[in-house]
N, C-alpha and C positions, 0 to 999 in steps of 0.2 A: 504494499499498500504505499509507505514512504518512498520505496525505491521509485515506483510509478510517479509518483508526484514529483519527485526531484527531477527525474528523466524529462518529463513532461514541460516543467519549468526551465529548465538547462535548453531545451530545444526551443523553446519560445525565446527566450533571452538570445540566443545564437540566431535565430531567425531575424529579430527586432535589430541587433546591432549588424549583423550582415546588410541587410537593406538599406537600413538607414544610413550605413557607412557608404554604400554605393550613391544613394542618392544625394548625400551632403558631399561626397567628393565631386559628383557631377556639377553642383551647384557651386561649391567655395573652391574649385581647383583654379578653375579660368579665372574667378574674382581675383584669386591672390596673386596668380601671373599677371594679371591686368594692372594691380596695385603696385607691385613691383616695378614693372617696365616703365609705368607712368610715373614713377617718384622721380625726385630731382637728380639730375645728372645720369640717369639711366637711357635705354636705348629709344623711348618713347616717349619722354617727359612731357606730361600734360598737368599742369597743376589743377585744372578744373575737374578733371577726371577723378585723380587722384583722392582730390579732397571729397568729392562726392561719395566716393568709392568707401573711402576711410571712414566718413561721417555715418554712413551705412553700418559697415561693419561694426563698429564701437558702438551703435545705439543697440543693433539686436544683441551684441555679447552682452550686454549691459542687464538684459531681463532674467530674472531668476526662472529656473527651467520649470518649477511645477507652475507658478505664473503664465507663462508662457504657453503651457500644455492646456493650461484654462483657457485661454486667449483663443487657441487655434482648435479647441473642441469642434465649433461649427464647421471650420475646413475640414476636419476629420469625417465629422459627419456628411457632408457633401459630398466628398471623394470616395469614402470606403463605404459609407452608409452606417456607420455605427463610433460609437465614441468609445465603446470598451473593447478591450481584448488588444494582443500585439499588433495585430493589423494596422490597428488604428492608431496605435502609438508611433508607428513609424515615420507619421507625417511630422509632428512636434520635434520627435527626434532628430530627423533630419535638418530642419529649419533651425534649430538650436545650433546642430553641431557644424552647419554650413559657414556660419563667420569664423568659429574656430579653426576650420579647414582652410579659409581664405587668409587668415592670418601666419599660420602655421608655415603654408605655402610662399607666401610672400617674405618672410623671414629667411627661407630656405635658399630663395633666389638670391637676395640681396647679401648672400654670405659667399655666394658664386664669384672667383676672382674675377676682379674687373678687367686684368690684362689678358685673360682668355678670352672675353667679350670681345674686347680692344681691339685683339688679332684678327677675330673672325670679321669685324667691322671692315679693319684694312684690306681684307680679301675680296670686299664687296659683297659679302654673303646679307641677304635680307632680313628684316628682324624677325620675321618667321621663321627662316632657316636658322637663326641664332637662338631663337626659343627653342626650337625642336631638338637641332642636334648638338647645342654647346650648353645652354642654361638647364635643362630638364637633366640631360645625362650627368652633368657636373653635379646638380643638386639633388641626384637620386638617393644617394645613402641618408642625406639629413630628410629627404621626403618621406623615405621607407620610418625613420624613426617618430615622424611626424603623425605619420598613418596609424603606427602603432600607439601612439599617445590618444589618437581621435577612438580607436577602438575602445582602449580601455577606459576613456571619458565616456563612451556609450554605454559601457555594461554599467558604469554608476548612474549614469542617467536614466537607464532602462529599469534599474532597482528603484529609483525614486518614483517612477511612474506607476509601481505598484500602489501608491498610496492611494491613487484614484482609478484603481481598475485597470492596469496598463497591462496584467500579464507577467509571464516570465517569473525569476526567481524572486523578485522583489516583492510581486503580488503575493507569491507563496510565504515568503517570510512574514508579510502582514498580515495576511487574511487568516492563515492557518498558524503560523509561528506566535505572533502576538495578539491577534485579538480571541484566538482560541486557547490561550497559554499553553502551546505545545511547543516548550522550547526547544526541543530536538530538533523540530521542522526548523525553526528559526537559525540553529547552529550550523545544520546540515547546509541550509540554503547560503549562509555567509561562506561556510567552507568551498563549498562549488564556486561560487564568484570569486574567491582568492585564488583556486585554482584555474581557471580561466584567466584572470587577470597575469598569473606568472607565465601561463602557457604563450600566451599572447606576446608579451613582454619579451621572453626567450627568444621566438621565433623571429621577433622583430630585432633584434640583438645581432643575431645570427645573419638575417639576410642582410642587414645594414654593415656587419664587417665583411661579408662575402664581397658586397660590392666595393667598398673601399680598397681591400685587396686586388680585387680584378682591376679598379682604376687603377692603382699605381703600377 
């Protein structure tokens, strides 16, 4: 009984984290690239675009997740048809994580050695070519670390979503562990979350280190 509940909760958490991670990357990755290349002194410097994008990212990152999730309940109902469950939670998770992705990607791109970029410009490479063949490959190890942080952050947010019926391990820990005083279920849920976080962190570190070695 407990094992089946934990298995279902774990699968729901993985489901939410996986799909919200993909959606947030689709939204946040290009925003991060645009924010970096339009910053001062970069290949496509544009103060207006940078200020607008930076403002949007800062505002959306300022919202506490629980409040943002409540505000986005009508959107979840419109798209999914319900506001309860793991699928409905993907919408607020994705929107909440997208600004985080954008900021991480922007920082990773800005860390790329400007000498490599300037060398590509001197060879006549277009901005698109520089982004695709220079900036992204050079920033890849840092981007992997950023995606690792994203996934870990999403696990924490998905657990918080359990407070309002979001499903997953957080919902299991609150609904059964806390509300029904089943301390063992709460402890097991927390342990599974810890294992998921450690597994993601270890995998991310291995991939990032391998990319760094290949780069050298």
